[in-house]
PDB file as gemmi writes it, atoms N, CA and C in Angstrom:
CRYST1    1.000    1.000    1.000  90.00  90.00  90.00 P 1                      
ATOM      1  N   MET A   1      52.169  89.564 -24.092  1.00  0.00           N  
ATOM      2  CA  MET A   1      52.198  88.176 -24.502  1.00  0.00           C  
ATOM      3  C   MET A   1      52.334  87.083 -23.307  1.00  0.00           C  
ATOM      4  N   ILE A   2      51.508  86.176 -23.408  1.00  0.00           N  
ATOM      5  CA  ILE A   2      51.418  85.134 -22.613  1.00  0.00           C  
ATOM      6  C   ILE A   2      52.452  83.892 -22.894  1.00  0.00           C  
ATOM      7  N   LEU A   3      53.140  83.486 -22.114  1.00  0.00           N  
ATOM      8  CA  LEU A   3      53.839  82.166 -22.399  1.00  0.00           C  
ATOM      9  C   LEU A   3      53.456  81.249 -21.225  1.00  0.00           C  
ATOM     10  N   THR A   4      53.343  80.010 -21.634  1.00  0.00           N  
ATOM     11  CA  THR A   4      53.239  79.032 -20.847  1.00  0.00           C  
ATOM     12  C   THR A   4      54.619  78.642 -20.336  1.00  0.00           C  
ATOM     13  N   HIS A   5      54.507  78.002 -19.001  1.00  0.00           N  
ATOM     14  CA  HIS A   5      56.073  77.371 -18.367  1.00  0.00           C  
ATOM     15  C   HIS A   5      56.648  76.469 -19.270  1.00  0.00           C  
ATOM     16  N   SER A   6      56.086  75.628 -19.996  1.00  0.00           N  
ATOM     17  CA  SER A   6      56.349  74.594 -20.806  1.00  0.00           C  
ATOM     18  C   SER A   6      57.156  75.441 -22.165  1.00  0.00           C  
ATOM     19  N   VAL A   7      57.250  76.461 -22.532  1.00  0.00           N  
ATOM     20  CA  VAL A   7      57.930  76.858 -23.807  1.00  0.00           C  
ATOM     21  C   VAL A   7      59.370  77.256 -23.419  1.00  0.00           C  
ATOM     22  N   LYS A   8      60.102  76.492 -24.165  1.00  0.00           N  
ATOM     23  CA  LYS A   8      61.442  76.867 -24.051  1.00  0.00           C  
ATOM     24  C   LYS A   8      61.880  77.868 -24.592  1.00  0.00           C  
ATOM     25  N   VAL A   9      62.639  79.102 -24.216  1.00  0.00           N  
ATOM     26  CA  VAL A   9      63.207  79.894 -24.875  1.00  0.00           C  
ATOM     27  C   VAL A   9      64.418  80.278 -25.154  1.00  0.00           C  
ATOM     28  N   ARG A  10      65.068  80.895 -26.336  1.00  0.00           N  
ATOM     29  CA  ARG A  10      66.280  80.762 -26.767  1.00  0.00           C  
ATOM     30  C   ARG A  10      66.606  82.003 -27.259  1.00  0.00           C  
ATOM     31  N   VAL A  11      67.418  82.979 -26.615  1.00  0.00           N  
ATOM     32  CA  VAL A  11      67.872  84.329 -27.025  1.00  0.00           C  
ATOM     33  C   VAL A  11      69.037  84.331 -27.832  1.00  0.00           C  
ATOM     34  N   ALA A  12      69.228  84.799 -29.120  1.00  0.00           N  
ATOM     35  CA  ALA A  12      70.071  85.186 -29.637  1.00  0.00           C  
ATOM     36  C   ALA A  12      71.065  86.434 -29.169  1.00  0.00           C  
ATOM     37  N   THR A  13      72.314  86.178 -28.651  1.00  0.00           N  
ATOM     38  CA  THR A  13      73.225  86.967 -28.035  1.00  0.00           C  
ATOM     39  C   THR A  13      73.924  87.840 -29.045  1.00  0.00           C  
ATOM     40  N   ARG A  14      73.667  87.721 -30.100  1.00  0.00           N  
ATOM     41  CA  ARG A  14      74.250  88.629 -31.150  1.00  0.00           C  
ATOM     42  C   ARG A  14      73.203  89.470 -31.759  1.00  0.00           C  
ATOM     43  N   PRO A  15      73.206  90.679 -32.017  1.00  0.00           N  
ATOM     44  CA  PRO A  15      72.199  91.362 -32.808  1.00  0.00           C  
ATOM     45  C   PRO A  15      72.061  90.792 -33.903  1.00  0.00           C  
ATOM     46  N   CYS A  16      70.637  91.064 -34.633  1.00  0.00           N  
ATOM     47  CA  CYS A  16      70.194  90.461 -35.983  1.00  0.00           C  
ATOM     48  C   CYS A  16      69.592  91.628 -36.597  1.00  0.00           C  
ATOM     49  N   ASP A  17      69.550  91.480 -38.026  1.00  0.00           N  
ATOM     50  CA  ASP A  17      68.862  92.211 -38.953  1.00  0.00           C  
ATOM     51  C   ASP A  17      67.345  91.587 -38.988  1.00  0.00           C  
ATOM     52  N   LEU A  18      66.616  92.864 -38.086  1.00  0.00           N  
ATOM     53  CA  LEU A  18      65.506  92.250 -38.192  1.00  0.00           C  
ATOM     54  C   LEU A  18      64.576  92.592 -39.314  1.00  0.00           C  
ATOM     55  N   ARG A  19      64.730  93.047 -40.422  1.00  0.00           N  
ATOM     56  CA  ARG A  19      64.151  92.725 -41.728  1.00  0.00           C  
ATOM     57  C   ARG A  19      63.801  91.617 -42.275  1.00  0.00           C  
ATOM     58  N   LYS A  20      64.861  90.390 -41.473  1.00  0.00           N  
ATOM     59  CA  LYS A  20      64.659  89.128 -41.987  1.00  0.00           C  
ATOM     60  C   LYS A  20      62.936  88.743 -41.551  1.00  0.00           C  
ATOM     61  N   SER A  21      62.583  87.654 -42.339  1.00  0.00           N  
ATOM     62  CA  SER A  21      61.155  87.247 -42.200  1.00  0.00           C  
ATOM     63  C   SER A  21      61.376  85.420 -41.873  1.00  0.00           C  
ATOM     64  N   PHE A  22      60.508  84.784 -42.001  1.00  0.00           N  
ATOM     65  CA  PHE A  22      60.355  83.394 -41.775  1.00  0.00           C  
ATOM     66  C   PHE A  22      61.351  82.617 -42.225  1.00  0.00           C  
ATOM     67  N   ASP A  23      61.722  82.676 -43.348  1.00  0.00           N  
ATOM     68  CA  ASP A  23      62.682  81.729 -43.910  1.00  0.00           C  
ATOM     69  C   ASP A  23      64.264  82.271 -43.401  1.00  0.00           C  
ATOM     70  N   THR A  24      64.736  83.663 -43.628  1.00  0.00           N  
ATOM     71  CA  THR A  24      65.863  83.743 -43.213  1.00  0.00           C  
ATOM     72  C   THR A  24      65.863  83.869 -41.608  1.00  0.00           C  
ATOM     73  N   LEU A  25      65.199  84.207 -40.921  1.00  0.00           N  
ATOM     74  CA  LEU A  25      65.178  83.846 -39.529  1.00  0.00           C  
ATOM     75  C   LEU A  25      65.452  82.164 -39.226  1.00  0.00           C  
ATOM     76  N   SER A  26      65.076  81.571 -40.090  1.00  0.00           N  
ATOM     77  CA  SER A  26      64.659  80.049 -39.602  1.00  0.00           C  
ATOM     78  C   SER A  26      66.261  79.534 -40.051  1.00  0.00           C  
ATOM     79  N   VAL A  27      67.002  80.155 -41.027  1.00  0.00           N  
ATOM     80  CA  VAL A  27      68.509  80.111 -41.615  1.00  0.00           C  
ATOM     81  C   VAL A  27      69.251  80.303 -40.293  1.00  0.00           C  
ATOM     82  N   VAL A  28      69.056  81.633 -39.605  1.00  0.00           N  
ATOM     83  CA  VAL A  28      69.527  82.073 -38.659  1.00  0.00           C  
ATOM     84  C   VAL A  28      69.563  81.006 -37.623  1.00  0.00           C  
ATOM     85  N   VAL A  29      68.369  80.504 -37.177  1.00  0.00           N  
ATOM     86  CA  VAL A  29      68.220  79.627 -36.053  1.00  0.00           C  
ATOM     87  C   VAL A  29      69.174  78.425 -36.413  1.00  0.00           C  
ATOM     88  N   ARG A  30      68.993  78.079 -37.442  1.00  0.00           N  
ATOM     89  CA  ARG A  30      69.629  76.771 -37.652  1.00  0.00           C  
ATOM     90  C   ARG A  30      71.172  76.983 -37.942  1.00  0.00           C  
ATOM     91  N   ASP A  31      71.600  77.838 -38.616  1.00  0.00           N  
ATOM     92  CA  ASP A  31      73.125  77.954 -39.054  1.00  0.00           C  
ATOM     93  C   ASP A  31      74.054  78.632 -37.624  1.00  0.00           C  
ATOM     94  N   GLU A  32      73.480  79.573 -37.393  1.00  0.00           N  
ATOM     95  CA  GLU A  32      73.935  80.541 -36.249  1.00  0.00           C  
ATOM     96  C   GLU A  32      73.791  79.874 -34.886  1.00  0.00           C  
ATOM     97  N   LEU A  33      72.458  79.711 -34.436  1.00  0.00           N  
ATOM     98  CA  LEU A  33      72.422  79.040 -33.231  1.00  0.00           C  
ATOM     99  C   LEU A  33      72.499  77.599 -33.121  1.00  0.00           C  
ATOM    100  N   ARG A  34      72.411  76.763 -34.242  1.00  0.00           N  
ATOM    101  CA  ARG A  34      72.618  75.381 -34.199  1.00  0.00           C  
ATOM    102  C   ARG A  34      71.693  74.807 -33.549  1.00  0.00           C  
ATOM    103  N   GLU A  35      70.087  75.406 -33.891  1.00  0.00           N  
ATOM    104  CA  GLU A  35      69.040  74.629 -33.410  1.00  0.00           C  
ATOM    105  C   GLU A  35      67.941  74.409 -34.396  1.00  0.00           C  
ATOM    106  N   ASP A  36      66.983  73.721 -34.083  1.00  0.00           N  
ATOM    107  CA  ASP A  36      66.172  73.610 -35.119  1.00  0.00           C  
ATOM    108  C   ASP A  36      64.721  74.206 -35.141  1.00  0.00           C  
ATOM    109  N   PRO A  37      64.640  74.941 -35.899  1.00  0.00           N  
ATOM    110  CA  PRO A  37      63.638  75.872 -36.056  1.00  0.00           C  
ATOM    111  C   PRO A  37      62.274  75.412 -35.992  1.00  0.00           C  
ATOM    112  N   LEU A  38      62.027  74.478 -35.980  1.00  0.00           N  
ATOM    113  CA  LEU A  38      60.803  73.472 -35.999  1.00  0.00           C  
ATOM    114  C   LEU A  38      60.576  72.783 -34.681  1.00  0.00           C  
ATOM    115  N   SER A  39      61.236  72.977 -33.759  1.00  0.00           N  
ATOM    116  CA  SER A  39      61.614  72.439 -32.454  1.00  0.00           C  
ATOM    117  C   SER A  39      60.836  72.884 -31.200  1.00  0.00           C  
ATOM    118  N   ARG A  40      59.796  73.872 -31.550  1.00  0.00           N  
ATOM    119  CA  ARG A  40      58.627  74.460 -30.632  1.00  0.00           C  
ATOM    120  C   ARG A  40      59.471  75.184 -29.698  1.00  0.00           C  
ATOM    121  N   LYS A  41      60.744  75.841 -29.890  1.00  0.00           N  
ATOM    122  CA  LYS A  41      61.279  76.389 -29.016  1.00  0.00           C  
ATOM    123  C   LYS A  41      60.910  78.082 -29.685  1.00  0.00           C  
ATOM    124  N   LEU A  42      60.671  78.938 -28.822  1.00  0.00           N  
ATOM    125  CA  LEU A  42      60.710  80.577 -28.872  1.00  0.00           C  
ATOM    126  C   LEU A  42      62.150  80.892 -29.229  1.00  0.00           C  
ATOM    127  N   PHE A  43      62.398  81.442 -30.319  1.00  0.00           N  
ATOM    128  CA  PHE A  43      63.576  82.085 -30.535  1.00  0.00           C  
ATOM    129  C   PHE A  43      63.427  83.515 -30.904  1.00  0.00           C  
ATOM    130  N   VAL A  44      64.439  84.486 -29.897  1.00  0.00           N  
ATOM    131  CA  VAL A  44      64.072  85.758 -29.742  1.00  0.00           C  
ATOM    132  C   VAL A  44      65.240  86.415 -30.133  1.00  0.00           C  
ATOM    133  N   PHE A  45      65.059  87.526 -31.105  1.00  0.00           N  
ATOM    134  CA  PHE A  45      66.464  88.288 -31.510  1.00  0.00           C  
ATOM    135  C   PHE A  45      66.115  89.772 -31.212  1.00  0.00           C  
ATOM    136  N   PHE A  46      67.104  90.315 -31.251  1.00  0.00           N  
ATOM    137  CA  PHE A  46      67.266  91.927 -30.862  1.00  0.00           C  
ATOM    138  C   PHE A  46      68.035  92.408 -31.849  1.00  0.00           C  
ATOM    139  N   ASN A  47      67.381  93.618 -32.149  1.00  0.00           N  
ATOM    140  CA  ASN A  47      68.408  94.426 -33.295  1.00  0.00           C  
ATOM    141  C   ASN A  47      69.486  94.847 -32.477  1.00  0.00           C  
ATOM    142  N   ARG A  48      70.578  95.524 -33.195  1.00  0.00           N  
ATOM    143  CA  ARG A  48      71.830  96.158 -32.524  1.00  0.00           C  
ATOM    144  C   ARG A  48      71.734  97.391 -31.384  1.00  0.00           C  
ATOM    145  N   SER A  49      70.425  98.092 -31.845  1.00  0.00           N  
ATOM    146  CA  SER A  49      70.206  99.095 -31.270  1.00  0.00           C  
ATOM    147  C   SER A  49      69.043  98.641 -30.028  1.00  0.00           C  
ATOM    148  N   ALA A  50      68.638  97.825 -30.067  1.00  0.00           N  
ATOM    149  CA  ALA A  50      68.263  96.707 -28.969  1.00  0.00           C  
ATOM    150  C   ALA A  50      66.632  97.668 -28.457  1.00  0.00           C  
ATOM    151  N   ASP A  51      66.130  98.278 -29.759  1.00  0.00           N  
ATOM    152  CA  ASP A  51      64.891  99.184 -29.421  1.00  0.00           C  
ATOM    153  C   ASP A  51      63.795  98.273 -30.206  1.00  0.00           C  
ATOM    154  N   ARG A  52      64.240  96.962 -30.757  1.00  0.00           N  
ATOM    155  CA  ARG A  52      63.269  96.167 -31.315  1.00  0.00           C  
ATOM    156  C   ARG A  52      63.519  94.538 -31.254  1.00  0.00           C  
ATOM    157  N   VAL A  53      62.368  93.849 -31.160  1.00  0.00           N  
ATOM    158  CA  VAL A  53      62.585  92.389 -30.736  1.00  0.00           C  
ATOM    159  C   VAL A  53      61.908  91.691 -31.771  1.00  0.00           C  
ATOM    160  N   LYS A  54      61.955  90.596 -32.069  1.00  0.00           N  
ATOM    161  CA  LYS A  54      61.543  89.645 -33.167  1.00  0.00           C  
ATOM    162  C   LYS A  54      61.497  88.197 -32.710  1.00  0.00           C  
ATOM    163  N   MET A  55      60.412  87.724 -32.444  1.00  0.00           N  
ATOM    164  CA  MET A  55      60.422  86.183 -32.150  1.00  0.00           C  
ATOM    165  C   MET A  55      59.992  85.246 -33.213  1.00  0.00           C  
ATOM    166  N   LEU A  56      60.429  84.075 -33.341  1.00  0.00           N  
ATOM    167  CA  LEU A  56      59.970  83.093 -34.172  1.00  0.00           C  
ATOM    168  C   LEU A  56      59.665  81.862 -33.366  1.00  0.00           C  
ATOM    169  N   TYR A  57      58.551  81.326 -34.141  1.00  0.00           N  
ATOM    170  CA  TYR A  57      57.852  79.860 -32.977  1.00  0.00           C  
ATOM    171  C   TYR A  57      57.295  79.222 -33.868  1.00  0.00           C  
ATOM    172  N   TRP A  58      57.539  77.947 -33.936  1.00  0.00           N  
ATOM    173  CA  TRP A  58      56.927  76.969 -34.627  1.00  0.00           C  
ATOM    174  C   TRP A  58      55.754  76.294 -33.945  1.00  0.00           C  
ATOM    175  N   ASP A  59      54.399  76.396 -33.981  1.00  0.00           N  
ATOM    176  CA  ASP A  59      53.302  75.684 -33.241  1.00  0.00           C  
ATOM    177  C   ASP A  59      52.905  74.273 -33.656  1.00  0.00           C  
ATOM    178  N   GLY A  60      53.608  73.682 -34.675  1.00  0.00           N  
ATOM    179  CA  GLY A  60      53.062  72.329 -35.171  1.00  0.00           C  
ATOM    180  C   GLY A  60      52.540  72.300 -36.369  1.00  0.00           C  
ATOM    181  N   SER A  61      52.062  73.604 -36.859  1.00  0.00           N  
ATOM    182  CA  SER A  61      51.079  73.922 -38.066  1.00  0.00           C  
ATOM    183  C   SER A  61      51.884  74.978 -38.711  1.00  0.00           C  
ATOM    184  N   GLY A  62      52.633  75.592 -38.279  1.00  0.00           N  
ATOM    185  CA  GLY A  62      53.215  76.729 -39.132  1.00  0.00           C  
ATOM    186  C   GLY A  62      54.098  77.562 -38.087  1.00  0.00           C  
ATOM    187  N   LEU A  63      54.892  78.858 -38.690  1.00  0.00           N  
ATOM    188  CA  LEU A  63      55.693  79.406 -38.157  1.00  0.00           C  
ATOM    189  C   LEU A  63      54.839  80.431 -37.679  1.00  0.00           C  
ATOM    190  N   TRP A  64      55.325  81.398 -36.425  1.00  0.00           N  
ATOM    191  CA  TRP A  64      54.763  82.707 -35.951  1.00  0.00           C  
ATOM    192  C   TRP A  64      55.796  83.810 -35.876  1.00  0.00           C  
ATOM    193  N   ILE A  65      56.005  84.851 -36.373  1.00  0.00           N  
ATOM    194  CA  ILE A  65      56.666  85.908 -35.990  1.00  0.00           C  
ATOM    195  C   ILE A  65      55.952  86.659 -35.131  1.00  0.00           C  
ATOM    196  N   LEU A  66      56.323  87.376 -34.040  1.00  0.00           N  
ATOM    197  CA  LEU A  66      56.025  88.335 -33.473  1.00  0.00           C  
ATOM    198  C   LEU A  66      57.171  89.320 -33.266  1.00  0.00           C  
ATOM    199  N   MET A  67      56.676  90.938 -33.686  1.00  0.00           N  
ATOM    200  CA  MET A  67      57.694  91.844 -33.152  1.00  0.00           C  
ATOM    201  C   MET A  67      57.349  92.977 -32.365  1.00  0.00           C  
ATOM    202  N   LYS A  68      58.172  93.519 -31.664  1.00  0.00           N  
ATOM    203  CA  LYS A  68      57.836  94.574 -30.735  1.00  0.00           C  
ATOM    204  C   LYS A  68      59.007  95.573 -31.314  1.00  0.00           C  
ATOM    205  N   ARG A  69      58.251  97.103 -31.385  1.00  0.00           N  
ATOM    206  CA  ARG A  69      59.058  98.240 -31.479  1.00  0.00           C  
ATOM    207  C   ARG A  69      59.186  99.018 -30.516  1.00  0.00           C  
ATOM    208  N   LEU A  70      59.929  99.394 -29.706  1.00  0.00           N  
ATOM    209  CA  LEU A  70      59.798 100.518 -28.628  1.00  0.00           C  
ATOM    210  C   LEU A  70      59.717 101.793 -29.070  1.00  0.00           C  
ATOM    211  N   GLU A  71      58.919 102.785 -28.725  1.00  0.00           N  
ATOM    212  CA  GLU A  71      58.798 104.147 -28.946  1.00  0.00           C  
ATOM    213  C   GLU A  71      59.850 104.779 -28.462  1.00  0.00           C  
ATOM    214  N   ARG A  72      60.217 104.513 -27.245  1.00  0.00           N  
ATOM    215  CA  ARG A  72      61.429 105.010 -26.486  1.00  0.00           C  
ATOM    216  C   ARG A  72      61.990 104.035 -25.623  1.00  0.00           C  
ATOM    217  N   GLY A  73      63.370 104.498 -25.458  1.00  0.00           N  
ATOM    218  CA  GLY A  73      63.925 103.435 -24.643  1.00  0.00           C  
ATOM    219  C   GLY A  73      64.473 102.064 -25.325  1.00  0.00           C  
ATOM    220  N   ARG A  74      64.962 101.393 -24.483  1.00  0.00           N  
ATOM    221  CA  ARG A  74      65.858 100.166 -25.283  1.00  0.00           C  
ATOM    222  C   ARG A  74      65.680  98.988 -24.187  1.00  0.00           C  
ATOM    223  N   PHE A  75      65.593  97.803 -24.883  1.00  0.00           N  
ATOM    224  CA  PHE A  75      65.526  96.596 -23.852  1.00  0.00           C  
ATOM    225  C   PHE A  75      66.748  96.381 -23.328  1.00  0.00           C  
ATOM    226  N   CYS A  76      67.078  95.884 -22.124  1.00  0.00           N  
ATOM    227  CA  CYS A  76      68.173  95.222 -21.767  1.00  0.00           C  
ATOM    228  C   CYS A  76      68.837  93.818 -22.349  1.00  0.00           C  
ATOM    229  N   ARG A  77      69.288  93.723 -23.343  1.00  0.00           N  
ATOM    230  CA  ARG A  77      69.472  92.463 -24.062  1.00  0.00           C  
ATOM    231  C   ARG A  77      70.458  92.020 -23.375  1.00  0.00           C  
ATOM    232  N   PRO A  78      70.114  90.732 -23.219  1.00  0.00           N  
ATOM    233  CA  PRO A  78      70.878  89.438 -22.478  1.00  0.00           C  
ATOM    234  C   PRO A  78      72.228  89.571 -23.345  1.00  0.00           C  
ATOM    235  N   ARG A  79      73.319  89.119 -22.462  1.00  0.00           N  
ATOM    236  CA  ARG A  79      74.622  89.144 -23.184  1.00  0.00           C  
ATOM    237  C   ARG A  79      74.930  87.850 -23.155  1.00  0.00           C  
ATOM    238  N   ALA A  80      76.301  87.281 -24.081  1.00  0.00           N  
ATOM    239  CA  ALA A  80      76.433  86.014 -24.176  1.00  0.00           C  
ATOM    240  C   ALA A  80      77.363  85.533 -22.947  1.00  0.00           C  
ATOM    241  N   LEU A  81      77.346  84.405 -22.252  1.00  0.00           N  
ATOM    242  CA  LEU A  81      78.370  83.872 -21.419  1.00  0.00           C  
ATOM    243  C   LEU A  81      79.535  83.936 -21.796  1.00  0.00           C  
ATOM    244  N   SER A  82      79.908  83.519 -23.032  1.00  0.00           N  
ATOM    245  CA  SER A  82      80.942  83.374 -23.497  1.00  0.00           C  
ATOM    246  C   SER A  82      81.117  83.760 -25.341  1.00  0.00           C  
ATOM    247  N   GLU A  83      82.181  83.623 -25.993  1.00  0.00           N  
ATOM    248  CA  GLU A  83      81.995  84.182 -27.265  1.00  0.00           C  
ATOM    249  C   GLU A  83      81.702  82.835 -28.021  1.00  0.00           C  
ATOM    250  N   ASP A  84      81.629  81.762 -27.667  1.00  0.00           N  
ATOM    251  CA  ASP A  84      81.084  80.544 -28.565  1.00  0.00           C  
ATOM    252  C   ASP A  84      79.982  79.938 -28.292  1.00  0.00           C  
ATOM    253  N   ARG A  85      78.937  80.674 -27.534  1.00  0.00           N  
ATOM    254  CA  ARG A  85      77.500  80.412 -27.196  1.00  0.00           C  
ATOM    255  C   ARG A  85      76.708  81.757 -27.955  1.00  0.00           C  
ATOM    256  N   PRO A  86      76.052  81.331 -29.143  1.00  0.00           N  
ATOM    257  CA  PRO A  86      75.378  82.329 -30.199  1.00  0.00           C  
ATOM    258  C   PRO A  86      73.878  82.518 -29.422  1.00  0.00           C  
ATOM    259  N   ALA A  87      73.773  81.546 -28.341  1.00  0.00           N  
ATOM    260  CA  ALA A  87      72.392  81.863 -27.727  1.00  0.00           C  
ATOM    261  C   ALA A  87      72.219  81.706 -26.076  1.00  0.00           C  
ATOM    262  N   ILE A  88      71.180  82.200 -25.439  1.00  0.00           N  
ATOM    263  CA  ILE A  88      71.189  81.566 -24.109  1.00  0.00           C  
ATOM    264  C   ILE A  88      69.992  81.522 -23.861  1.00  0.00           C  
ATOM    265  N   SER A  89      69.444  80.316 -22.822  1.00  0.00           N  
ATOM    266  CA  SER A  89      68.204  80.102 -22.289  1.00  0.00           C  
ATOM    267  C   SER A  89      67.450  80.831 -21.325  1.00  0.00           C  
ATOM    268  N   LEU A  90      66.105  81.213 -21.439  1.00  0.00           N  
ATOM    269  CA  LEU A  90      65.525  82.012 -20.557  1.00  0.00           C  
ATOM    270  C   LEU A  90      64.209  81.087 -20.244  1.00  0.00           C  
ATOM    271  N   LYS A  91      63.931  81.531 -18.791  1.00  0.00           N  
ATOM    272  CA  LYS A  91      62.508  80.884 -18.276  1.00  0.00           C  
ATOM    273  C   LYS A  91      61.587  81.811 -19.235  1.00  0.00           C  
ATOM    274  N   PRO A  92      60.531  81.541 -19.575  1.00  0.00           N  
ATOM    275  CA  PRO A  92      59.413  82.385 -19.962  1.00  0.00           C  
ATOM    276  C   PRO A  92      59.078  83.619 -19.194  1.00  0.00           C  
ATOM    277  N   GLU A  93      59.361  83.271 -17.643  1.00  0.00           N  
ATOM    278  CA  GLU A  93      59.035  84.449 -16.974  1.00  0.00           C  
ATOM    279  C   GLU A  93      59.874  85.411 -16.818  1.00  0.00           C  
ATOM    280  N   ALA A  94      61.134  85.177 -17.107  1.00  0.00           N  
ATOM    281  CA  ALA A  94      62.269  86.069 -17.633  1.00  0.00           C  
ATOM    282  C   ALA A  94      62.228  86.978 -18.719  1.00  0.00           C  
ATOM    283  N   LEU A  95      61.557  86.100 -19.970  1.00  0.00           N  
ATOM    284  CA  LEU A  95      61.307  87.045 -21.179  1.00  0.00           C  
ATOM    285  C   LEU A  95      60.014  87.970 -20.962  1.00  0.00           C  
ATOM    286  N   GLU A  96      59.047  87.567 -20.245  1.00  0.00           N  
ATOM    287  CA  GLU A  96      57.989  88.199 -20.007  1.00  0.00           C  
ATOM    288  C   GLU A  96      58.490  89.648 -19.157  1.00  0.00           C  
ATOM    289  N   MET A  97      59.466  89.439 -18.259  1.00  0.00           N  
ATOM    290  CA  MET A  97      59.922  90.487 -17.502  1.00  0.00           C  
ATOM    291  C   MET A  97      60.771  91.540 -18.655  1.00  0.00           C  
ATOM    292  N   LEU A  98      61.497  90.808 -19.266  1.00  0.00           N  
ATOM    293  CA  LEU A  98      62.546  91.471 -20.253  1.00  0.00           C  
ATOM    294  C   LEU A  98      61.461  92.448 -21.136  1.00  0.00           C  
ATOM    295  N   LEU A  99      60.674  91.957 -21.506  1.00  0.00           N  
ATOM    296  CA  LEU A  99      59.725  92.632 -22.527  1.00  0.00           C  
ATOM    297  C   LEU A  99      58.725  93.783 -22.065  1.00  0.00           C  
ATOM    298  N   SER A 100      58.557  93.447 -20.595  1.00  0.00           N  
ATOM    299  CA  SER A 100      58.028  94.481 -19.794  1.00  0.00           C  
ATOM    300  C   SER A 100      58.849  95.913 -19.294  1.00  0.00           C  
ATOM    301  N   GLY A 101      60.229  95.655 -19.568  1.00  0.00           N  
ATOM    302  CA  GLY A 101      60.897  96.891 -18.962  1.00  0.00           C  
ATOM    303  C   GLY A 101      61.790  96.582 -18.173  1.00  0.00           C  
ATOM    304  N   ILE A 102      61.813  95.288 -17.765  1.00  0.00           N  
ATOM    305  CA  ILE A 102      62.595  94.908 -16.315  1.00  0.00           C  
ATOM    306  C   ILE A 102      63.851  94.536 -16.739  1.00  0.00           C  
ATOM    307  N   ASP A 103      65.236  95.044 -16.286  1.00  0.00           N  
ATOM    308  CA  ASP A 103      66.064  94.822 -16.179  1.00  0.00           C  
ATOM    309  C   ASP A 103      66.667  93.526 -15.522  1.00  0.00           C  
ATOM    310  N   LEU A 104      67.072  92.494 -16.305  1.00  0.00           N  
ATOM    311  CA  LEU A 104      67.212  91.311 -15.296  1.00  0.00           C  
ATOM    312  C   LEU A 104      68.444  91.315 -14.814  1.00  0.00           C  
ATOM    313  N   LYS A 105      69.296  92.090 -14.832  1.00  0.00           N  
ATOM    314  CA  LYS A 105      70.454  91.931 -14.168  1.00  0.00           C  
ATOM    315  C   LYS A 105      70.526  92.737 -12.679  1.00  0.00           C  
ATOM    316  N   ASP A 106      69.532  94.063 -12.690  1.00  0.00           N  
ATOM    317  CA  ASP A 106      69.197  94.648 -11.795  1.00  0.00           C  
ATOM    318  C   ASP A 106      68.074  94.437 -11.195  1.00  0.00           C  
ATOM    319  N   GLY A 107      66.867  93.703 -11.957  1.00  0.00           N  
ATOM    320  CA  GLY A 107      65.683  93.525 -11.116  1.00  0.00           C  
ATOM    321  C   GLY A 107      65.125  94.678 -11.297  1.00  0.00           C  
ATOM    322  N   MET A 108      65.191  95.773 -11.810  1.00  0.00           N  
ATOM    323  CA  MET A 108      64.706  97.068 -11.738  1.00  0.00           C  
ATOM    324  C   MET A 108      63.979  97.505 -12.926  1.00  0.00           C  
ATOM    325  N   GLN A 109      62.594  98.203 -12.813  1.00  0.00           N  
ATOM    326  CA  GLN A 109      62.111  98.748 -14.288  1.00  0.00           C  
ATOM    327  C   GLN A 109      62.609  99.831 -14.950  1.00  0.00           C  
ATOM    328  N   ARG A 110      62.935 100.002 -15.839  1.00  0.00           N  
ATOM    329  CA  ARG A 110      63.522 100.862 -16.765  1.00  0.00           C  
ATOM    330  C   ARG A 110      62.469 102.325 -16.673  1.00  0.00           C  
ATOM    331  N   ALA A 111      62.880 103.435 -16.662  1.00  0.00           N  
ATOM    332  CA  ALA A 111      62.200 104.770 -16.325  1.00  0.00           C  
ATOM    333  C   ALA A 111      61.338 104.821 -17.523  1.00  0.00           C  
ATOM    334  N   TRP A 112      61.723 104.590 -18.532  1.00  0.00           N  
ATOM    335  CA  TRP A 112      61.016 104.646 -20.012  1.00  0.00           C  
ATOM    336  C   TRP A 112      59.891 103.893 -20.156  1.00  0.00           C  
ATOM    337  N   TYR A 113      59.652 102.693 -19.207  1.00  0.00           N  
ATOM    338  CA  TYR A 113      58.809 101.895 -19.466  1.00  0.00           C  
ATOM    339  C   TYR A 113      57.403 102.450 -18.629  1.00  0.00           C  
ATOM    340  N   GLU A 114      57.585 103.002 -17.197  1.00  0.00           N  
ATOM    341  CA  GLU A 114      56.465 103.356 -16.567  1.00  0.00           C  
ATOM    342  C   GLU A 114      55.522 103.882 -17.001  1.00  0.00           C  
ATOM    343  N   LEU A 115      54.304 103.274 -17.070  1.00  0.00           N  
ATOM    344  CA  LEU A 115      52.938 103.780 -17.576  1.00  0.00           C  
ATOM    345  C   LEU A 115      52.541 105.152 -16.928  1.00  0.00           C  
ATOM    346  N   PRO A 116      52.068 105.995 -17.492  1.00  0.00           N  
ATOM    347  CA  PRO A 116      51.271 106.836 -16.653  1.00  0.00           C  
ATOM    348  C   PRO A 116      50.236 106.726 -16.006  1.00  0.00           C  
ATOM    349  N   GLU A 117      49.975 107.032 -14.766  1.00  0.00           N  
ATOM    350  CA  GLU A 117      48.838 106.421 -13.973  1.00  0.00           C  
ATOM    351  C   GLU A 117      47.342 106.882 -14.481  1.00  0.00           C  
ATOM    352  N   LYS A 118      46.399 106.165 -14.392  1.00  0.00           N  
ATOM    353  CA  LYS A 118      45.087 106.585 -14.752  1.00  0.00           C  
ATOM    354  C   LYS A 118      44.406 107.765 -13.962  1.00  0.00           C  
ATOM    355  N   PRO A 119      43.859 108.803 -14.164  1.00  0.00           N  
ATOM    356  CA  PRO A 119      43.387 109.762 -13.328  1.00  0.00           C  
ATOM    357  C   PRO A 119      41.922 109.225 -12.513  1.00  0.00           C  
TER     358      PRO A 119                                                      
END                                                                             
């Protein structure tokens, strides 16, 4: 996934039921994250087991949903800074690293993400 530096990224710190789609994720953004789902921010949600991620984005003409399911391993889901903050901001570069298997806390690529070398 390619993100420009101008995209604002908001990551939900609580697990989300990823069976939700456009309308119900928009309600989560509005009611739980207290944000506008049409604000042109990229909203990122992880499931409880952190092996799936779903993103919601308004591009000005419609909503996009992008989802990734890991075949093995888990994402290193960012944690809340405090209980009263339902989302945190990430730079697009940090989201790219997180989705690429980099543990943002330790700066190390997780072993499950290592790709086999080509012969």
